[in-house]
N, C-alpha and C positions, 0 to 999 in steps of 0.2 A: 255749913259747908260740907260736913260729912253726911248730912241727911240727903243733900242733892247728889253726892257721889254714890251713896247707897241706892238711891232711887234710879239713877242711870244704870248702875250695875244690875239691878233687878230687871229693868226693861230690856237690857241687852241679853240677859240670861233667858228671859221669857221669849224674846225673838229667836234666839238660837235654838231653844227647845222646840218651838212651834215649827220653825223651818226644818229642823231635823225630822220631826214627825211627818211633815208633808213629803219630804224626800223619801223617807222610808215607806210611806204608803204608796207612792208612785212606783218605786222599785218593786214592791211586792205585787202590785197590779201588773206591771210589765212582766214579771217572772211567771205569774199565773197564766198570762196570755201566751207567753213563749212555750210553756209546758203543754198547754192545750194545742198549740199549733204543731209542736213536734209530735204529739200523740196522733193528730188527725192527718198530717200531711207528710208522706214519706220523702218527698223531694226536699222539703224544708228540713227534715231530720237529717238527711244525707249531707246537705249543705252545712248545717250546723256542726255535724260531726267533723267534716273536713276543716272547718274554721277552727274548731277546738284543737284538732290534731296539729294544725299549723301553728297555733299559738303555743302549744306545748313543745314544738320542735320535732314532732314525730313525722311531719310531712313537709316537703319543700314548698316554698311560696308558689312556684310554678304549678305544682300538683294541686294546691288548694285553689288557685285561680281556675285551673282547668275543671276541677270538680264543681265549683260553684257556677261557672259559666255553662257547663254541661247541663246542670239542673235548670238553669235559667233558659237556655236555648230549647231544651226539650219541653220545658213547661210541665206543670202538673195541673191538669184541668180540675181534678177532684181528688179527694183522698182515695188512694188505692191504685193509682196508675197514671202513666204519662199519656199525653194526647196521642191518639192514633189516627191514621188516615181514614177518610170517609169510606172508601171501598177497598177491599183486599187487593185489587189489581192496579191500584193507582201508583204503585212504586214501579219505576222502570229500571231495567238493568242497563247500566251504561258501559259494561264491559263485554 
């Protein structure tokens, strides 16, 4: 009876340890991907900074949403700058 209980406890222990290792590996991979993305993409870095500031209470929710939406709307075509119009005269003055 105790042998069966010990066997079950070892199986549960093995399962918990393996699951913990898999979760830790996935979190580490996601963190490495995130750090690479922040280093390469200034728009993503700005949005991440706004979300972190909002989480810490340094920025209001409205400002966080505006910052993230601004990055999303402007879009970042490649690392180093936002998308720009095709020709310099394509912007029209409405006023």
